[in-house]
Structure formats: C-alpha cells, structure tokens
N, C-alpha and C positions, 0 to 999 in steps of 0.2 A: 372227727370228720364223719359226716353223716352220709355222704353220697360220693360216688365216683361215676364218671361217664366214659364210655368207650366210643370213639368216633372213627369211622372208616370212610374214605371217599376215593373216588376215581374220576378223572376228568379228561376231556379230549377237546382240543381246539385246533383251528386251522384257518387258512385263507382261501378264498375263491374269487373268481372274476364275475362281475355282474355290472351292467350299465357302463362297461368300459373302465371300471374302477375295481380296486382291491377291496373286498369285503371280508369279514371274519365271522366265525361261528364258535360257540362254546357249548359243550354238553357236559353235564356233571351228575354224579350220583353220590349221595351221602347218606350214611346211616348212623344213628346215635342210639345208644342203649345205656340205661342206668344200671351199673353193675351192683350197686347197693342202694335200694330205694331210700329216698328221704323220709325221715320219720319225725313224728311229733307225739310227745307223751305228756299228759297232764295227770298229776297225782291227786288223790283225794286230799281235801283240807282237813285240818285237825284243830279243834278249839283248845287253847292252852290257858286263857285267862283274859281278864279285862285290863285295858290300858287307859290311863288318865292322859288326856290330850296335853295337859299342862306339864307332864313329865316325859314328853316325847323325846326319844334319843338317849334316855338314861338307862334303858334296858331293865326297867322294873315295871311291875304290874301296879294297878290302882291301889291294891292293898299293901304295897311296899315290898312284896316278895320279888326276888330276882327273876328276870326273864329266862325261860328255859328253851333252848333250841329244839327244833322238831327233829325226831329221828326219821329221816326219809326212807330208811330201809323197811320201816314197818307200815308205810302208807300204801294203800291199794291204788290201782290204776283207775282213774275216773274217765279218762278219754285217751284214746290212742288211734292214730291214723298214720297211714303210710302211702306213698305215691311212687309208682314205677312207670317210667315213660320210655317208649320205644318209638323212634321217629325215622322215617325214610323220606328223602327228598330227591326228586329227579327234575332237572331243569335244562332248558334249551334257550340260548340267547343268540341274537344276531346283532353284530355291530356293523352298521351300514354307513356308507359315505355317498349319499346321492348326489351332492354338489360340493363345490369347494367350501371349506371352512365349516361344514355342517356334518355332524356325526349323529346317528340315531341308534339307540339301543332298544330293541324289542325282545321281550322274553316272556316265558311262562314257567311256572314252577308247580309241579304236582307233588303235594305233600300228604303223606299218610301218617297219622299220629295215633298211637295206641296208648291209652293211659289206664292204669289199674289203681284204684283207690280202695283202701280199707276204711270204710266209713266209721266215724268215732263210735266207741262203745259208750253206753250210758248206764252208770251205776252197776256195772258188771253184767248187764243184760245185753244179749245180742239183738241188734236191730232187725226188724222185719219190714221190708225185704232184707236179704242176707247182707252181711257186712261188706263183702267184696263186691265192688262195682267196677265194671269195665266199659270203656267207650272207645270206639274206633272211628276216626273221622278222616275222610279224604277230600281235599279241596284243591281246586285249580286256582292259582294265584297269578296275577298279571303284573308285569313290570314294563315300564317304558321310560325313556329318557332322551333328551336332546342336548347336544353340546355345540356351542358356536365359538369359533376361534376369533376373539375380538381383536387381539394384537398378536402378531407372529414375528419373533426374532427382530426386534427393533432396538438397537443400542444395547443397553444393559437389561432390557426386557427379553426374556426367553419366550414368554408366551403368557397371554391372559385369556381365560376362557369363561364364557357365560354358560350356565347349565340349568336344567330343570329336569326333575325326575318324579315318577309316581310309582308306588309299590303297595302291595297288600300283604297282610299276614293274619294269622289266627292262632289262638291258644286254647286247646281243649280244657274243659273243667267239668267237674261233677258237683252239683249242688243238690240240696234236699229242700223240697218245698215245705210250706207250712203244715202239711199233713204227713210229713216224713217220707214222702215218695221221692226217689231220685229222678232228677231231670238233667239232661245234658244240653247246655247252651254254650257253644264255643265263643270266646271273646274274638271279635273281628276288628281288624285294624286297617285303616287307609292312611297313607302318608304322602305328603307332597313336600318337595324340597326344591328351593331355587337358590342359586348363589353365584359367586364370582371367585375364581381361583387364578393365581398367578405365580410364576417362577422368574427369578431374577439372578443376575450375575453368574451366568453359566450354571444355573440350577443350584446355586449355593444357598439361596434364600427362597422360601415359599410362603405364601400367604393365602388366606381364604376368608370369605364372609358369606354366611348363608342364613336363610330363614326357613323354618320348618313349620308345617301344620299337619297334625294328625288327629284322628278320632278313633276311639276304641269304644265299641258297643258291647252290651251284655256283660258288663263288669259286675261281679257279685257284690252286693252291698248288704250289710246287716241291719236289722231293725229289732227292737225289743219292745213288744206290746206289753202293756201293764199286766202283771201277774203271770208272765210267760218268760221263757228263756229266749235268747236271741235266735232269730231265724234269718235265712237269706231270701 
C-alpha cells in the first residue's frame, strides 16, 4: 500500500423562507491530506545476454545458456518520484424553489490544493533546479443545476424528474519543459450532465438515464523526438 489519505469535514445546512417558499442552504468545509505520499521508483537496467527471438519463452539465451534472473537488490535507482497532496475545500450551495415543480441549485467551491513533487533523479544526479517542486493553487469553481418534476405521484409512479447540471474542476500537476525547467499548468475540467430519473412502486424501484459531456484541458502528453528521451 503506497498511500493513505486522511479526510476531515464539517457541514451545516438549513431552511429559510424566501419568495413565500421554503429554500435551503448548505455550507461545507473539507480537508484531505496524504499521510504517506504516493511513490514511483524505476531501477537501473542490467544487460544479461542476447535472446534469440525464435527461442522466446524457453528461458535460454541465443548461445544456449540458461536465462539468469536479475538480482534486484544490486540495482541502483535510475528514477524516483514522490507526490504529496494537501487539499482544502470550502463550498456554499443554495437549493431554491422559485416556482412549482422547479428546483435550482446554485453554488460555489473554493479549493486550495498544495502539491509537493520530488522530480525524478537522472543517473544518480540531482536535477537543477532542485528536485523538490511545490505548487499551490487556489481556484473558485462554479456549480449550477435545475430539476423539473415531470410526473408527481401518479399511480405506481412516485416521481419522474428531468435535470441538468454544470460543474467545474481542476487538478494540479507539475511538468518539466523541454529545457528541464518546471512549469505548473493545472488540468481544468468543465462538465455538463442531463438526464431523467424516476422512482416507482413506493420507492422500491429506481431508474435513470443520463448523458455527459466534459472537457479536460492542459493534459500532459509525452513526445519522444529522435535522439532524445521522452518529454512533456
């Protein structure tokens, strides 16, 4: 097990009167911390002999000698990286009922994400700039949704609702450019969802159908120019 997360949260919700109707609010604060950072280690490779492709799977070399397993304990570390994430989220949401059969969800989320990365070591040499890179990002994310009660308590139908919502998100990341300099470009996400949900037979049966559309930008992609190692 490479990582563990500790999550703490506190929330508050309640009702209030507005436009002659009952409305609701929700406030939440959540914190996440990695107790043990995720880690990735790549050991050095070791040449043991040539293999004949026509003898593949027979555990022998091209000269007929038996294949020898590699002693992993004697291999040095070629690449090592570690990531530690601390995240704090604070959100406020309003669930409003302006007219009959219509519910509106309006909210905002303030998220502060601190990520510490140990940049890979290369051939035992410490990279310049230093190995440890830190990035702290704070973004305000929007949420919105609308629900329409299409059918209410009719025979065996407890309710059928039509809904649409929009949300945003982001994911910090640290990448190194072609010159070896660290750059911080968070991944950014926008999501749209629309669907139909229903409950039947005194809430014993539920069903739903939905369509999603989301886009993520600034996704790190690797490329390997001729004569060079892979870069982002």
